[in-house]
N, C-alpha and C positions, 0 to 999 in steps of 0.2 A: 504494500500500500504506500510505497514511497512516492508514487505519482500524485498523491493527493496533497499537493503543496501550493504555495502562493502563485508560482509562475504558471503552473498548469491551470489553476482556476481563473487567473486573470485572462489567459488565452481563451478559456471556455466561455467566460462571460461575454467577451467580444464576439466569438463565433456564434453563440446561441442567439444573439440579437440579429444576426444576419441570415440565419437559416430560414428557408421558406416553410410555410405550414404544411402539415401532413406529408412529410417526406416518405414515410413508409406506405402511404396510400397511393402514391404516384408511381406507377410501374417504371417509368423512365429514370427515376431517381434511386430506385431500390439498391442497385449494385454499385453505385458510384461512390467514390470516397468524398468526404466532406469538402476538401479543397476544390474538386471539380464542380460540386453542387454550388459552392459559393461563386465560382467563376462564371456560372450561367447567368448571374445577375437577376435572379427571380425575386419577386416581392417578398420581403421578410415577414415572418410571423408577427402577430400583434404583441404589443408590450405586455398585455395581460397574460398571454400564453407563456411568454418568456419568464414572467414573474412566477407563474404557477410551477413551471419546470424548475426554476431556481429554488423555490420553497421545498420541493421534493428533494433536491440535492442537499439542501441544508439538513433536512431530516435524515437523509442517508449518512451524511457526515456525523451527525449526532449518534446515530446507531453504531457507526464504525468506532467512534470514540468510546462509547459505552462498552463495547466488546474488547477494548484495548488494542484494536488493530491500527489506530492512528493516535498520535499524541495530541493533535489539535484539530478542531473542525475549522479549517481555513475558509470554508464557504460562508460560515456565519459572519455577518458584518459586511459582506460584499453585496452590492446591489447592482443588478443589471440596469444599464441605462437604456431608456426607451429611445427609439429613433424618432427624430423630430419630423412629424407629419405636417407639412405646411401646405395649405391650400392656396391656389392662385387667387389673387385679389380680383374683385370684379372690375371690369373696365367701365369707362363712362357709358359706352354703348350698351353694355350688359344692364347697367342700372336704369338706363332709359327704357329698355325693353321691359324690364320688370315693373317699374313704377309709373310708366306712361301707357301701360296696357289698358285694355277696355275695362277690366274690373276696377282698377284704381281711379280711372277718370269718371266712371259711372257710379261707383260705390255699390256695385251689384254683387256684393258678397252675401252668401246665405248665413254666415256666422261671423261674429266680430273678430274672432281670432285669425280668420283668413286675411284680414287687413293688418292686424297688429303684429303678428309674428314676423312677417318679412321686415316691417319697419323696425321692430326691436332688434332683429338680427343685424340689420344694416348699421344701426347706431351703437350697438353694444359690441359688435364683432363676434357675437355668439353664433353658433350654427343653429339652423332651424330646429333640428331634433333636440338639441340641448334646451333651447328656449321653450319648445312645446312641452317637454317633460317637466321643466321647472314650473311652468304655468299650471299644468295639470296637477302636480303635487301640491302646489300652493293653494289652488282652488279647492282641492279635496280637504286640506287642513282647515281652510276657512269654512267650508261647508260643515265639517264635523264640529267645529267650534260653534257655529251658528245653531246647529241641531241640538248640541249640548245645552246651550243657553236657553233655547226655546223650550226644551224639555224641563228645565228647572223653573219655568215660570208658573205662577199659581194657577193660571187658566189652562194648563196642559191637562194631562190625563189624571192628575191627582183629584181626589175627592174635595169638594169645596168645604171650606171651614164653616163650622156651625156658629151661629151667633151666640153670645153668652146668654144664659137663662137669667131672667129677672125673678127672684124669689120674693 
């Protein structure tokens, strides 16, 4: 187990972030060595997948250390770096096509979010999916809060209070 050291794990961290997803499921990649696969320039696996695999490697290192097969778990404390996924910025023509379209000029949206999500994404820099999920989560929290407050009102399903008896 002498191969489980700093140098090997540093190289592994770098390589893991460059490997394409599902290497074993793609028949053309099955029998190729890793340097050849990396030279193909395929799209790398997601940062989440890399993190999951690294977490398993940390657990494996802890198991090796617990069995006395290695002196130190060098994987612990190292973090794989996510590749920076940058999206192209919208050109002025793209923005004109989006915001000078028929829906925006007529206001013919069936739902308010169809207007507000692209506007929020434009001004905040957030992606539409992120904005949509945030708005959905926030609106659910507000709805739960409102339902909770309505349920605690005296005119809800509770029995009405009886007036005091005059003896």
